[in-house]
C-alpha positions in Angstrom: 24.6 27.4 3.6 26.9 24.5 5.5 24.0 22.2 7.0 24.5 21.5 10.6 25.8 17.9 11.1 23.7 16.1 13.8 25.1 13.2 15.1 22.6 10.7 16.9 23.6 7.6 18.7 20.9 4.9 19.4 22.2 2.3 21.7 19.0 0.4 22.9 15.8 -0.8 21.0 13.9 1.5 23.0 16.2 4.1 22.2 15.2 4.1 18.7 11.4 4.9 19.3 12.1 7.7 21.8 14.1 9.4 19.0 13.2 7.6 15.7 10.3 10.9 14.6 13.2 13.5 15.5 15.2 11.3 13.4 12.7 11.8 10.2 12.6 15.5 10.9 16.1 16.1 11.1 16.9 13.9 7.7 14.2 16.2 6.5 15.3 19.1 7.0 17.1 21.5 4.4 19.5 23.2 7.2 20.3 20.0 9.0 22.4 16.3 8.0 21.8 13.3 9.9 24.6 11.8 11.1 22.9 8.0 12.6 25.4 5.7 14.5 24.0 3.0 16.1 25.9 1.3 19.2 25.6 -1.4 21.7 22.5 -3.7 22.1 20.7 -2.2 19.5 23.2 -3.9 17.3 22.4 -7.5 19.0 20.1 -9.8 17.6 19.7 -11.3 21.4 17.9 -8.3 22.7 16.1 -7.9 19.0 18.2 -5.7 16.2 17.0 -2.4 15.6 19.1 -2.7 11.8 16.1 -4.4 9.6 13.5 -1.3 11.3 15.9 0.9 11.1 16.3 0.1 7.3 12.7 -0.2 6.8 12.6 3.4 7.5 14.4 4.4 5.3 17.3 6.0 7.4 21.3 5.7 6.1 23.4 4.5 8.8 26.3 6.2 9.6 28.4 3.8 11.9 27.9 1.1 13.6 29.4 0.8 17.2 30.0 -3.0 18.8 31.3 -2.0 22.6 28.6 -4.8 25.0 30.9 -7.0 27.1 29.4 -10.3 27.6 28.4 -11.0 31.1 25.4 -9.1 32.1 26.4 -7.9 35.1 27.9 -5.1 36.7 31.5 -5.4 35.7 30.6 -5.8 32.3 28.7 -2.6 32.5 31.1 -0.6 33.5 33.4 -1.8 30.6 31.0 -1.6 28.0 30.8 2.1 28.8 34.3 2.6 28.7 34.5 0.5 25.6 31.9 2.8 24.4 33.5 6.0 25.2 37.1 4.5 23.1 34.8 3.6 20.3 33.0 6.3 20.0 35.5 9.0 20.2 37.1 7.4 17.2 33.3 8.0 15.5 33.2 11.1 16.5 36.8 12.1 15.1 36.2 10.5 11.7 32.1 12.4 11.1 33.2 15.8 12.9 29.5 16.5 14.1 28.2 19.9 15.0 26.5 18.4 17.6 26.0 15.0 19.4 22.5 14.0 20.5 21.9 11.4 23.1 18.5 9.8 25.0 17.7 9.3 28.2 19.6 7.2 30.6 21.2 4.2 30.1 25.0 3.7 30.7 26.1 3.6 26.6 24.5 7.4 26.9 27.1 8.6 29.5 29.9 7.3 27.3 28.0 8.7 24.1 28.0 12.4 26.1 31.6 11.7 27.6 33.1 11.4 24.4 32.2 14.3 23.1 32.2 16.5 25.7 36.2 15.5 26.2 35.9 16.6 22.3 34.8 19.9 22.9 31.6 18.9 20.4 28.1 20.2 22.1 25.6 17.8 23.5 22.0 17.6 22.7 20.1 15.4 25.4 16.7 14.2 25.4 14.4 13.1 28.2 16.9 14.9 30.9 15.3 15.8 34.7 13.3 13.1 35.3 13.5 11.1 38.5 13.5 7.0 38.2 15.6 5.6 41.1 18.7 3.6 40.5 21.6 3.8 38.3 19.4 5.0 35.7 18.8 8.1 37.6 22.4 8.8 38.2 23.4 8.5 34.5 20.4 10.7 34.0 21.7 14.0 35.7 25.3 13.4 34.7 24.5 13.5 31.3 22.5 16.3 31.7 25.5 18.0 33.5 27.7 16.7 30.5 25.3 18.4 27.9 24.6 21.8 26.5 21.3 21.7 25.3 18.2 20.0 26.9 15.1 18.8 25.3 12.9 17.4 28.0 9.3 15.4 28.4 7.5 17.8 31.0 7.7 20.9 32.7 8.9 19.2 35.7 11.7 17.9 34.2 12.6 21.3 32.9 12.6 22.6 36.6 14.6 19.8 37.6 17.2 20.4 34.9 17.3 24.5 35.5 17.9 24.2 39.2 20.9 21.6 38.7 22.6 24.9 37.1 21.5 24.9 33.7 20.9 27.9 31.8 17.3 28.1 31.2 17.0 29.8 27.7 19.0 26.3 26.9 16.2 23.8 28.1 13.4 23.1 25.5 10.0 21.6 26.6 9.8 19.1 23.5 7.4 16.5 24.7 8.9 12.7 24.2 9.2 11.9 20.3 8.0 8.0 21.5 4.6 10.0 22.4 4.2 11.0 18.1 4.6 7.4 17.3 1.4 7.0 19.8 -0.4 9.7 18.3 -0.4 7.9 15.1 -1.7 4.6 16.6 -3.9 6.4 18.5 -5.8 7.8 15.6 -5.9 4.1 14.0 -5.6 1.7 16.7 -6.9 -1.8 14.8 -4.5 -4.6 15.4 -4.0 -5.0 11.7 -1.8 -7.8 12.1 -0.8 -11.5 13.7 1.9 -10.7 16.1 2.6 -14.6 16.2 2.8 -14.6 12.5 4.7 -11.6 11.7 7.3 -11.4 14.3 7.7 -15.3 14.6 8.5 -15.8 18.8 8.5 -18.6 20.8 5.8 -20.4 22.8 2.0 -20.7 22.6 -0.1 -19.5 20.1 -2.6 -16.7 21.7 -6.2 -16.4 21.1 -6.4 -12.8 20.8 -10.4 -12.9 21.0 -11.2 -12.8 24.6 -8.3 -10.7 25.1 -4.3 -10.4 26.0 -2.0 -8.5 28.5 1.5 -7.1 27.4 4.5 -8.0 30.0 7.8 -6.0 29.9 9.6 -6.4 33.2 13.7 -5.6 33.1 16.3 -6.1 35.6 16.9 -3.3 38.1 20.4 -2.9 38.3 20.8 -1.6 42.0 19.3 -4.9 42.7 20.3 -7.4 40.1 21.0 -10.1 42.3 17.1 -10.6 42.8 15.8 -10.7 38.8 15.2 -14.0 38.7 13.0 -14.0 41.8 11.5 -10.9 40.6 10.5 -12.3 37.7 9.3 -15.7 39.5 6.8 -13.7 40.9 5.7 -11.9 37.6 4.9 -15.3 35.9 3.2 -16.9 38.4 0.9 -13.9 39.0 0.4 -13.7 35.3 -0.4 -17.5 35.1 -3.0 -17.1 37.6 -5.3 -14.2 36.1 -5.8 -17.1 33.1 -5.3 -14.4 30.5 -3.2 -15.2 27.6 0.0 -12.6 27.2 2.4 -11.4 24.9 5.9 -11.3 26.8 9.0 -9.3 25.7 12.2 -10.0 26.7 14.7 -7.9 29.3 17.1 -5.3 27.9 21.1 -5.9 28.6 21.1 -4.2 31.8 23.2 -6.4 34.8 20.5 -8.9 35.9 19.2 -10.1 32.3 20.6 -13.4 32.4 18.5 -13.9 36.0 15.5 -13.0 34.3 16.0 -15.0 31.3 16.7 -17.7 33.1 13.8 -17.5 35.6 11.7 -17.0 32.0 13.3 -20.6 31.1 13.1 -22.5 34.3 9.1 -21.3 34.5 8.6 -22.8 31.0 10.5 -26.0 31.7 8.6 -26.5 35.1 4.7 -25.6 33.8 5.2 -26.6 30.8 2.6 -25.2 28.0 1.8 -21.9 29.4 -0.7 -18.9 28.0 2.2 -16.9 26.9 4.0 -16.0 23.7 7.3 -14.5 24.3 9.0 -11.8 21.4 12.3 -10.1 21.0 11.4 -7.0 19.3 9.1 -5.2 17.2 8.5 -2.3 14.4 7.3 0.5 17.0 3.9 1.2 15.5 2.9 -2.4 15.7 4.9 -2.8 19.4 2.0 0.1 20.0 -0.7 -1.3 18.2 -0.4 -4.8 20.8 -0.2 -3.0 23.9 -3.2 -0.5 22.9 -5.3 -3.1 21.7 -4.2 -5.0 25.2 -6.2 -5.2 28.3 -3.0 -4.3 30.5 0.3 -4.0 30.4 2.4 -5.7 32.7 5.9 -4.7 34.3 8.5 -1.9 35.0 8.8 -0.4 31.3 9.1 3.2 31.0 6.6 2.4 28.1 3.9 2.2 30.7 4.9 5.4 32.1 4.4 7.3 29.2 3.3 6.1 26.1 0.6 4.1 27.7 -0.7 7.1 29.7 -1.1 8.7 26.1 -2.9 5.6 24.6 -4.9 5.3 28.0 -4.0 1.4 28.7 -3.8 0.5 32.0 -0.8 -0.6 33.6 0.6 -2.1 36.5 4.1 -0.9 37.7 6.1 -3.3 39.3 8.8 -2.8 42.0 11.5 0.2 41.9 12.4 0.9 38.5 10.4 3.4 37.4 10.2 4.9 41.2 9.9 8.9 41.1 8.8 9.3 37.5 5.8 11.0 36.4 2.7 9.4 36.2 -0.7 9.5 35.1 -3.7 8.0 36.6 -3.1 4.6 34.2 -0.7 3.0 36.8 -1.1 1.2 39.6 2.3 0.5 41.7 2.8 -3.2 43.4 5.8 -4.9 45.0 7.6 -8.0 43.9 4.9 -9.9 45.3 2.4 -11.9 43.0 -0.9 -11.9 44.7 -0.3 -7.8 45.3 0.3 -8.2 41.0 -2.4 -10.3 40.5 -5.1 -8.2 42.7 -3.5 -5.0 40.2 -4.5 -7.0 37.3 -7.8 -7.8 38.2 -8.2 -4.3 39.2 -7.5 -2.9 36.1 -9.2 -5.2 33.9 -12.6 -4.3 35.9 -12.0 -0.7 35.5 -11.3 -0.8 32.0 -9.6 2.2 29.6 -8.3 5.3 30.3 -8.6 8.6 29.4 -5.4 9.6 27.1 -3.3 12.0 29.4 -0.4 14.1 27.4 1.3 14.4 30.2 4.5 13.4 28.3 3.6 14.9 25.1 1.2 16.0 22.2 2.6 13.8 19.1 4.5 17.6 17.7 8.1 16.3 19.6 10.0 15.4 17.2 9.4 18.1 14.7 10.3 20.5 17.9 13.5 18.8 18.3 14.3 19.0 15.1 13.7 23.1 14.5 15.8 23.6 18.0 18.5 21.6 16.8 18.8 23.6 13.6 18.2 26.9 15.0 19.9 26.8 19.0 23.0 28.6 19.5 25.3 25.8 20.0 28.5 26.3 22.9 30.0 24.1 25.2 30.8 27.3 27.9 28.3 27.3 30.4 27.2 30.0 32.6 25.7 28.0 35.5 23.3 29.6 37.4 24.0 28.1 41.2 
């Protein structure tokens, strides 16, 4: 029996956590052959290269695609997408996959879907049907229309995909594979490593004995000119609380240079502050750092997805996650330092939240691999408008 060749494209550090357990399940399946392609910012050290973690996980990389155009602005994002279509078309021509798996809503994701669709290769989309606002939502829904099979995280997401005209028998609620990792961590949540010794980073050595926060704030592409102002408000809010904080560097989206320069300017103005900065961590270590924190602050989907399962209090800032389903652990605030600080204090006083299975039960990776092995693959759509 010929194995079905499954080409999975990982283009950014969050994408790896979003698909990691499915990669393991696909690799271990007797019916499937995994073709892992690593591309875009996932290859770049300045954004926290994933290659070492992929190798540590024992996964083989079938191809690497360098496609990120320097600039960190809207034009660079558009041109990076175009380069991605060109380069990924060559990769698909060489690998000849039976199905291409693309993840979520990044601009590199739509390059994957465009290239595969024009080459008549069935596309499976993970995490379609969600609402987030900004360009990400447009990309997510466009990829849904280019995709042939849909692995969504929630029942509401499935309903949205079907309302967009996709065939109900091709839309499956699998949960999010990142929750699979969160489930493992929840069973063994101890912070069994020293983050600063293991991952280096820059900034003060933080005393963890009285608790700490984790900060993840990315630029918003439709507000990219305000990225420096936005991060400055968060920096001063976090400083006001007096709690030590672990920060993670922003992603490659337009405006990330504003976020980065805002952080550097703050450190120069304020001198030694009780903060430590990282580029990346292995997925389990990252979630152990979060589950042992007093609060997660910023605008990352980690606050909406994994943190809901882990019961971690989250202060979600601004519009980047606007419209996404959330659990009771999330407090939404605007880009204003007093509001951010107040929400942090509220969460710390309230403490942890019950685990919520809104985005999955910890079995998504296995479900996706089983479906990829057995679902009929076709590029012909019977639209249900």
